[in-house]
C-alpha positions in Angstrom: 2.8 -34.1 -2.6 6.5 -33.3 -3.1 8.0 -30.0 -1.8 8.8 -29.0 -5.4 5.1 -29.4 -6.4 4.0 -27.4 -3.3 6.5 -24.6 -3.9 5.5 -24.4 -7.6 1.8 -24.1 -6.5 2.7 -21.3 -4.1 4.6 -19.4 -6.8 1.8 -19.9 -9.3 -0.8 -18.6 -6.8 1.4 -15.6 -6.1 1.7 -14.8 -9.8 -2.1 -15.1 -10.3 -3.0 -13.1 -7.2 -0.7 -10.1 -8.0 -1.3 -10.1 -11.7 -4.5 -7.8 -11.6 -2.6 -5.4 -9.3 0.4 -5.4 -11.7 -2.0 -4.3 -14.4 -3.5 -1.7 -12.2 -0.2 0.1 -11.5 0.8 0.3 -15.2 -0.4 3.9 -15.6 0.9 4.8 -12.1 4.4 3.5 -13.0 4.4 5.3 -16.3 3.3 8.5 -14.6 6.1 8.3 -11.9 8.8 7.7 -14.5 7.7 10.4 -16.9 7.2 12.9 -14.1 10.8 12.6 -13.0 12.1 13.2 -16.5 9.8 16.2 -17.1 10.9 17.7 -13.8 14.6 17.7 -14.9 15.8 14.5 -13.3 18.6 12.6 -15.1 17.8 9.1 -16.4 20.0 7.7 -13.6 18.2 9.7 -10.9 14.8 8.7 -12.4 15.8 5.1 -12.2 17.3 5.3 -8.8 14.1 6.6 -7.2 11.8 3.5 -7.9 14.8 1.2 -7.3 15.4 2.4 -3.8 12.0 3.8 -2.7 9.4 1.3 -4.0 6.5 3.4 -2.8 4.4 5.0 -5.5 2.8 7.7 -3.4 6.1 8.7 -1.8 7.8 8.7 -5.2 5.2 11.1 -6.8 5.3 13.5 -3.8 9.0 13.5 -3.3 9.6 14.1 -7.1 7.4 17.2 -6.9 9.1 18.5 -3.7 12.6 18.0 -5.1 11.6 19.8 -8.3 10.3 22.7 -6.3 13.6 22.9 -4.3 11.8 22.0 -1.0 14.1 21.8 2.1 15.4 18.4 3.0 13.7 18.4 6.4 10.3 19.0 4.8 10.9 16.2 2.3 11.9 13.8 5.1 9.0 14.7 7.3 6.5 14.4 4.4 7.9 11.0 3.5 7.7 9.9 7.1 4.0 10.9 7.3 3.0 9.2 4.0 4.9 6.0 4.9 3.8 5.8 8.5 1.1 3.2 7.7 3.9 0.7 6.8 4.9 0.8 10.5 1.4 -0.6 11.3 1.8 -3.1 8.5 5.0 -4.3 10.0 3.5 -4.7 13.4 0.5 -6.6 12.0 2.9 -9.0 10.1 5.4 -9.4 13.0 3.7 -12.4 14.6 3.3 -14.1 11.3 7.0 -13.9 10.5 8.3 -13.9 14.1 10.4 -17.1 13.6 11.7 -16.1 10.2 15.5 -15.3 10.0 16.4 -11.6 10.0 17.6 -11.4 6.4 14.2 -12.7 5.2 12.4 -10.2 7.3 14.5 -7.4 5.8 13.6 -8.6 2.3 9.9 -8.6 3.2 10.2 -5.2 4.8 11.6 -3.7 1.6 9.0 -5.5 -0.6 6.1 -4.6 1.8 3.5 -2.6 0.0 -0.3 -2.0 0.4 -0.9 -4.7 -2.2 1.5 -7.3 -0.6 0.1 -6.6 2.9 -3.5 -7.2 1.7 -2.6 -10.5 0.0 -0.4 -11.8 2.9 -2.9 -11.1 5.6 -5.9 -12.6 3.7 -7.8 -15.2 5.7 -7.0 -17.8 3.0 -3.3 -16.9 2.9 -0.6 -19.6 3.3 0.8 -20.4 6.7 4.4 -20.9 8.0 7.2 -21.2 5.4 4.8 -21.2 2.5 3.6 -17.7 3.6 7.2 -16.6 3.5 7.8 -18.0 0.1 4.5 -16.5 -1.2 5.3 -13.1 0.2 8.9 -12.9 -1.2 7.9 -14.1 -4.6 4.8 -12.0 -4.9 6.5 -8.9 -3.6 9.5 -9.4 -6.0 7.3 -9.9 -9.0 5.4 -6.7 -8.1 8.7 -4.9 -7.6 10.1 -5.8 -11.0 6.8 -5.0 -12.6 7.0 -1.5 -11.0 10.5 -1.0 -12.2 9.6 -2.0 -15.8 6.8 0.5 -16.1 8.8 3.2 -14.5 11.5 2.6 -17.2 8.8 2.8 -19.9 7.6 6.1 -18.3 11.1 7.4 -18.3 11.4 6.7 -22.0 8.0 8.1 -22.8 8.7 11.2 -20.7 11.8 11.8 -22.8 10.0 11.7 -26.2 6.3 12.4 -25.6 4.4 15.5 -24.3 3.5 16.0 -20.7 1.8 12.7 -19.6 0.6 14.2 -16.3 -2.3 15.8 -18.3 -3.7 12.4 -19.3 -5.1 11.7 -15.8 -2.9 8.6 -15.2 -2.9 9.4 -11.5 -6.4 8.0 -11.3 -4.8 4.6 -11.2 -3.7 5.3 -7.7 -7.3 5.7 -6.5 -8.4 2.6 -8.5 -5.7 0.5 -6.9 -6.5 1.5 -3.4 -10.3 1.0 -4.0 -9.6 -2.5 -5.3 -7.6 -3.3 -2.1 -10.0 -1.8 0.4 -13.5 -3.0 -0.8 -12.9 -6.7 -0.2 -11.8 -6.0 3.4 -15.2 -4.4 4.3 -16.7 -7.4 6.1 -17.9 -5.8 9.4 -19.5 -2.6 10.8 -16.3 -1.1 12.3 -14.4 -1.5 9.0 -17.3 0.0 7.1 -17.5 3.0 9.4 -13.7 3.5 9.1 -13.8 3.5 5.3 -16.9 5.8 5.1 -15.5 8.3 7.6 -12.1 8.3 5.8 -13.8 8.9 2.4 -16.1 11.7 3.6 -13.3 13.5 5.7 -10.7 13.3 2.9 -13.1 14.8 0.4 -14.2 17.6 2.8 -10.6 18.5 3.8 -9.4 18.4 0.2 -12.2 20.7 -1.0 -11.4 23.1 1.9 -7.6 22.9 1.2 -6.6 21.6 4.6 -3.0 20.8 5.2 -2.2 17.1 5.8 -5.8 16.3 4.8 -5.1 12.6 4.3 -3.3 12.2 7.6 -6.1 14.0 9.6 -8.7 11.9 7.8 -6.9 8.7 8.6 -6.6 9.5 12.3 -10.3 10.5 12.5 -11.4 7.4 10.6 -9.3 5.0 12.7 -10.6 6.6 15.9 -14.2 6.2 14.7 -13.6 2.6 13.7 -12.0 1.7 17.0 -14.8 3.4 19.0 -17.5 1.5 17.0 -15.6 -1.8 17.6 -15.4 -1.1 21.3 -19.2 -0.3 21.5 -20.1 -3.4 19.6 -17.8 -5.5 21.8 -19.4 -4.0 24.9 -22.9 -4.8 23.7 -21.9 -8.4 22.9 -20.3 -8.8 26.3 -23.4 -7.3 28.0 -25.7 -9.8 26.2 -23.4 -12.6 27.2 -23.6 -11.6 30.8 -27.3 -11.1 30.7 -27.8 -14.6 29.3 -25.5 -16.0 32.0 -27.5 -14.3 34.8 -30.8 -15.6 33.4 -29.5 -19.2 33.5 
């Protein structure tokens, strides 16, 4: 097979893999764009946000904070907390792109979202240079799709009533559910997901501050402890079998 054929195959797979997620973020993008306009942002400011940030959850929260005249330090701290998971994404991808030139890694860092991370770390993902091509194309396609639906939201927000009352933010939950469910393939992951879900609901109902952050820390701790316990049992069984022999 020629390089041209292989590259076209990678691009085609990236397009197909990200297409369902592109459809899932349509209401999310429209909501972000319209919310900025309805909170008094100019068209330029509303366009600048998705162009530079490229993080839906951060964009929604920061838009609300700016509209409420929240101090800059609070906005920056909140953004840091919400985006902190991307630090873990970067560490997880580091060994996969360790030999990639710096400018490519910067591009991937900007394009790195929950969706791209899930696709790039899949067990059937491409290896080597093909993984790089796949990540850059898929991330770029997702980025431009996000911009387009933000622009549509900006236009809709200028001419239509308040779109936030339509429940479009449910698309956020749907997207993350679609990303998480396929990754539940062992007991520690299952425990992590269940604990995160239960804790986040409990803390939300009881109006805890930083409810999602606290839920994440508790869930990861429970997942890690369960992993260590299972690993300890496996090692004990291995030692027992060895001593019997």
